[in-house]
N, C-alpha and C positions, 0 to 999 in steps of 0.2 A: 503493500498501500502507498510505504514512504518515497519507496524506489519509482512507483508510476509518478508520485508528487512531484518529486525530484526529476524527474523526466519530464512532465510536463511543464515545470518551470524553467525548466533551462531552456526548451524550444521556444517557449513563450518569449523569455527573454532573449534569444536568439533572434526569433522572428520581430521582435520589436528594434531591435538596435541594426537589425539589416534594412528594415523599413526605414529607419533616420536614416541612415548611411544613404540609403537611396535618395531619400527626398532629398539632402542638402546636396546630392550629386546635381541631382536635377536641378535645385535653386543654382546652384554653380552655374550651371550650364546658360540658363537664364540672365543672369548678370552678365556673363560673357558677351552672350549676343546683344543684350541690350547697350552695353555700353561701346561695342564695334557698332552697331546701327546706330546709336546717338550721334556717336563720330561722325558717321558717313552723312548722317542727315544735316547736321551742322555744318561740313564740307560742302555738299550737294547747296544748302539754302544758301551759301555764301558766292560757291564758284560758280554755278551754273546761269544765275542773275548776272555774274560779271561776264562769263562768256558771253552770254546774250547781249550785254550792252557793247561789248566788245564787237559780236559780230554784225551788230545794226549799223555800225559805219564802215563796213567792208564794203567795198565796193564790188559785190557777187556776179554783178554782170560783166565787169572787165577781166576778173578772174577767167570764168567760164568763156571767154571768147578768145581770150589769150593762147598763142601754141607755145607758151614759156612752162605753161603750166605741167607737172609728172601727165604721163600718158598712162591711162590705164586699160588694164586687158580684164575684163567682166567674166567671170568664170560661172556657169549655170549647171550645173550637174543636173539632168533628168531622166528619169526612169520613170516610165508609165503616167508621164505628166499632161495625156491628152486636152483636159479641162481647163489647164490654168494657164499652158506655155506661153498662147498667141497672147495673151493681155500682159504676160509678164515681159515679152519680148518687146511688144510694143510699148510699155513702159520705159525701156532700156533706150530705144531706140529715140526718146523724147526725152533726153537727158538734156540739162544747160550743159555743155562741156563741148571743148574743141577737139580732144582728141582721145579717143577711147575706142576699144574693139570689144563686140559681145561674141562669147565662145560659148554656144551651146554643146552640152557633151551628151549626146543618147548614148546612155550607159545599157545597152540590150533590152532597151524596151518592148514589151511583148503589146502595146497597144497600139494605137496611131498616132503616138507623139511624134516618129521621125516622118512618117506621111505629111501629116498637117503642115509641120514645120517648112518642109522644102516646096508643098504647094501655095501656102502662103504666100511667101516671100518668093517663090520661083529658084529656087536654090537649085545647082546644077554642082555635078561632082566637077571637083578642080586637083591637079596636082601638086601638092601644097608641101612643103618642106617640115620636116618632123626632124627634133630633137630630142631624142629621148633622153633624158639627163635622169629622169624618173624612170624607174621600173612600172610597167602598166600592162593592163590586158592588150592584145593586139587591137589597133586602129582599123576598123575595115574600111571608111572610105571619109574623107572631106569634100564639103558642099558650100559652094558659096553663090552670091551675085554680086556683082562690083555696084549696083543700084543702094547698099546697104552694107555698114560696118560690121559683118555678121557670119560668123563661120558654124557649119552645124558639123559637128564632128559624130561619126557614129563608130562605136566601138563594142566588142564584147562586154558582156556585163561583168563586171568587177567589185561592184559597190560604190556608192558617195565619194571615198577617198582616193579610190582608184581613178574615178572618172576628174578626180578634181586635179591629179597629179597628169594625167592626159592632157588636160586643160592648160597646164602650167608649160608643158612641152613644147606645144603648139603657138603657144602664147608669144609675141611677140614685143611686147612693151614690161619695165622692169618694175612694174608695179599691178598688181593685180587684185582683184574684187570677187570674193565668191559671195554669192547668193542662191535660196533656194528656187525651185522652180514656180512655185505658188507664189513668189513675193514682188511687190511693187515699190519703186523707189520715189522718193520726192525728188523732182526735177533737178533741185538745186543739191541735191547730195553727195556727186562727185567731185563737186566743185570744195564744200565742207571739208571732204577727207584729203583732198588735196591741199589745202590751206593747212592743215597738221602736219602735211609732210615737209613742206615748205619751210613753218615757223621754227621747226627744229629738225636738223639733217640727219640727226642719229635714231629718228623714227624708225622702226621695223613695222609696225602692225599699227591700224586704228580700228577700233570699233564704232558701231553707231546704235541708235535706238533703234529697238525693234517694237512694234506695235500690232495689237488684233486688228486684222481688215475686216473681220465678221460684221456685219451687219454697217459697214459702209458702202455709199453706192460706186460702182467703178464703172467708165467708160473709155475705151480705147485706153486702156493702161495707166489710166488718170483716178485719183481720187477725187470725184467730184461734189460727194457730202461725207464727210466725216462722220461716224456715229456709233454709237454702244451698239453692240451687239442685243440682241432680242431674247437671247437664252440664259438664264443662269449661270450654266457652265461655262459658258462664253465671257460672262459679265467676272465672275471671278478670276479668270486668266487675263482681261483687262486691265485690272488693278493689279492683280501678280506681275505683271512685264511692268506697269508703273514703277511699281515699287523696285524691281531687279535692276532695271536700266537706270532710274533718273538717281536712286541711291545708293543702291548695292556697287553696281560699275563705277558709277561715277567716285564712292569713296575710296575703293580699290584703286583705279586708274591715276587719282592724284598724287598716289605714291609710287607709282609705276610697280604696282604689285597685282593687277590683274591677272588671274590664272585662266581666262576666257575670254576670247572674240567670240561672241555667236555664230554658229556656222550658218546662220539665216541672211547675215551682214557683217562680212568685215574685210580690210584693205590691208596687204602684205606686201613687203618690199621681196623680189619675187628672189634675189639671188639668194638672199638670208635662208629663205625657205629650201630652196635648193641644197644648201649648205649644210642643213640639219637631216635631209632626205625626203622632203616634202611630209606629205599627209602620210599616217602611220594607217594602213590598209585594215590591218587583223583587229580593230577596236571600233565599238560602235560611238565611243566619245572622240573623235577624229579631231573636231574642233579644241578641244582642251589641251588634248596631247600634242596637238601642234603648237600652242602658246605655252607650253611648258615646257617642250624642247627647247624653242625658241629663247626662254629664261635662263633654262640650264646653259645651253651653248654660249649665250654671250656673255654670263657671267663666270662662267671656266676659263674663256677666253680674255677676260676682262677688258670687254669690249664697253663702248660708252653705248646706253642704247634708252629707246623710252617704247611702250607698249601703252597704248594712250586711248582714252575711251571719249567720245564726244557727244553731247545731249543733241546737237543739231540735226545731224542728217539722219532722215526717219526712211526705215524700211518696213513697210506694212507687210504682214504675214498671216496667214490661215491658223486659227487656233483649232483644235479637233472640237468637234461640235455635239459628240456623245461619250459617254462614260468609257465605253471600249476604247475608244480611239485616246483618252486621255490617258486612261491608264496603260495603254503601251507605249506611248510618249511618255511619259515620267517613269517607266520603268527601264525605257531605253535610256533618258536621261543617269539616271540613278547609277545604274551599272556602268554609262560611259566615265560617270565620275571616280568611281571605285577603282575602274580600270587604269585610267590615267594618273590618277594617285599613286596606287600601286606601282605603278609603272615608274615613277619618278622618286618613290618611298625615301630613297638616297639623300633628297632633298629638304626632308623634313627636320627638323630641329638641328639645322646644319647651319652653324655661323660660316662656312665659307659661301652660303648665298645670300646673307645677310637679311635682312626682314624678311625677303621673302620666304625663307628656310624656317627663320624663328618666329614670324608673325603668320602670312598670309598661307603657306603650307597647312601649319598645324590646326590653322582655325578651320580651313575647309573640311582637313581631315576629322576634328573633334565635333566639329558644327553643323556641316554642311554633310559629309558623309554619314557621320555617327547621330545627327540629332534626329533621326525617324525614332529610333530606339530609346533615346532619351524622352522626346516628347509623349510617345505612346505610352513609357512607362511612367511619365508623370501623370498623365490624363487618367491613368487606371489608378495608380497607389497613392496618392497624395489626397485625393476626395474619401478613399479608402480609409486611409490612414487618420484622417480628422474624423472621421464618421465611428471608427473603434476608439478615440481619444488617445492617440500616437502622437499628434501633431495638434498645434494648439489654434484657434480661432486666427490668431494674427499671422502665423506662418502662412495658411491657407490664402489670407488675406492679399499678402506679398506674394505668393507665386500666382495668383489670378492676376494682378496688378503686372509682375514682370511677365505672364504667358499670352495676357489679354490684353490688357489697355494698351500696353505698350505697342504692342501687334496694330493697335488700333491707329495709336500716333503717327507711327511709321509709313503706314499707307496713307493719312491723313495728309502730313507732311508733302510725299510725292504726290497726289491730287493737288498742294498748292505750287508747288512748282510747276507741274502741268499748266496749270492755270495761268497761273503770273509771268512764266516764260515763254514757253511752245505755243499754248493754247491752239493744239491740233483740235480738241472737241470744241468747238465756240458755243453750243448750247448750253445754258446753264442748266436744262433739265438733267444730260449727259452728265455734268459734274453731279449734280445733287444723287442720279443713279448709282456712280460710281461710289460715292461716298456713302449709301447705305449698305454696297456690297461690300466695301473696305470694313465695316463693321461685321457683318453678317458671316465673312469668310472666316473669321475666328472661330466660328462656331460649328461649322459644319464642313467648308474647303477645305480649310488646312489640315485639318486632323483627315479626314479623305484621302488628302494627297500625302500623308504622312504615313499613311497605311500601305498605297502605292509604293509608297519607296522602300517600308520595311519589308515588303513581300521581295522586292528586287534584290533586298539585301542578302535576305533568307535563302533567295534563290538563285544567287548571283554567278554562280557555275552554269546552271541551267540556259542562264539569258544572255551570257557573255558574247555570244557568238552569233546573237538572233537582232538582226535590223528591224524586222518589223515592217508593216507597209500600212504608210500612211495612205489614206482615203482624201484623193483632193477634190473641190467642189466648184463649180464655176462660179466665177466673182459675180457680185450682184449689179 
C-alpha cells in the first residue's frame, strides 16, 4: 500500500515537473519570437517609409528607359501551366524596362503549355547556342520570334530547379530573375530591382514582395483592380504574406541575414550562382537552398556581398484555394526548410559565419523548423496545466499575451505599413477585412498550419523528394 502511494507520488511529482519545464520552454520560445518580431516591426516601421520616400523622388521612367541599367534574363519554369502562362508572359512583355529577355522553360509538360505558347506568340524552332555550365536534363528544342524578346525552351522533365538551371545556361545577361508561371509583375518591378544592384555594387541577390492575386481582376497580364480574395482560406494567406514579407523579410534583410529569397520572385547575379553550382535539384526547397549556398560561399571566401529585400517591387501570385492545396504547399515548404537547414547545419552556432551563424540560422532552426512542435505542445499542455492547478492564472495570461495578442499586433503592424506606404489595397473595406482576419487567424488558421507543418516534420523522410502538384486556375 505504502509502495503504491510512493509510486503514485513519484509519478505525479515527475509529471508535474515535466509539465512545468515544458511550459517554461514554450514561454521562452514565445519570448524569443516576440523579441525578434518586435525588432523586425520597429525596423520595418522605420525603414520602409524611409525607402518609399526615397523611391518617390527617383526618376523611375529615366531608369526604365536607359540602356545603362543592368540587363535581366527573366526565367519562368513551366510544368503544366496552360491556364496561366499566357497572362504571365503578357505581364512580362509589358514591363517598363529597356533591356531584358524572357525565357520560358517548358519542363516536360504533359498538357498544352508548349503548344499554347508557340501558337499565341508564333514561335519557331531556332538554332540557339547553349552554354552547359550547369548540368541539366536534355534540352530538346528552342523556339523564338524576333518580334518578341522571348525564348521558349523545351526540355525533358527534371523539376523546377533543373528547369531554372537550364534557363541560366541559355540566358545571355549577367543578372536573372526567377518567377513562377502563375505570377504577374508590377510594370516597374525590374526597375526597382535594378536600382538595388546599382546602389550597392556587391549585391548578389534581391527579393521583392509577393502578394496574393486571388480576388483581383486581371486583364492582359495587368492587375486592373487589386482586391482581397472572397474565400476565407485565401484571405488568411493574404494577411500571412503581408506579415511575412513586410515585417519578417524586411527585418532579416536589413542586417544581411536573409535566408530565403522567394522562388516566386527573386533576382540574382548569374556568375555567383554558377560559382555555387546553381540550383540544387534534389530538394523541394531549392530557393532557400540557393540563398544558403550563396551566404556560405561568400563568407568562406570572405567576399563583401549583400542579399537584400525590397518592399517595392511587387509580384502577384496565386495562393491555394482549397485545404488540400494548402496542405500540399505548406508541407512542401516545411520539408524544404528542414532539408535546407540540414544540408547547411555546419553554419549554425558557428562564429565563422558571424551573425548569420549565431543569430539567423539558430532562429530558423529553433523557431521556424521546430516551431510547430513547440506551439502545438503549448496549445495542448498549458491550458490543461492551468485547469489542473499546475500553472497560475498569471502564467496563462502571459502565455496568451505572447502567443495571441502579440501575433495580432504584428499582423496589424503589417497592415499599417501596407496602407501607409505601398497602398496596393486602396479600398478601405479591404483593409478592414484583412484587419478582421489578422485577428481570427490566431484562433484558427495559424494552429491549422502548425498542424500541417508538424505532420511534415513527423513524415519528413516520406515527403523529402515529393514535389507535389500545384493546381493552377485562370486569372479573373
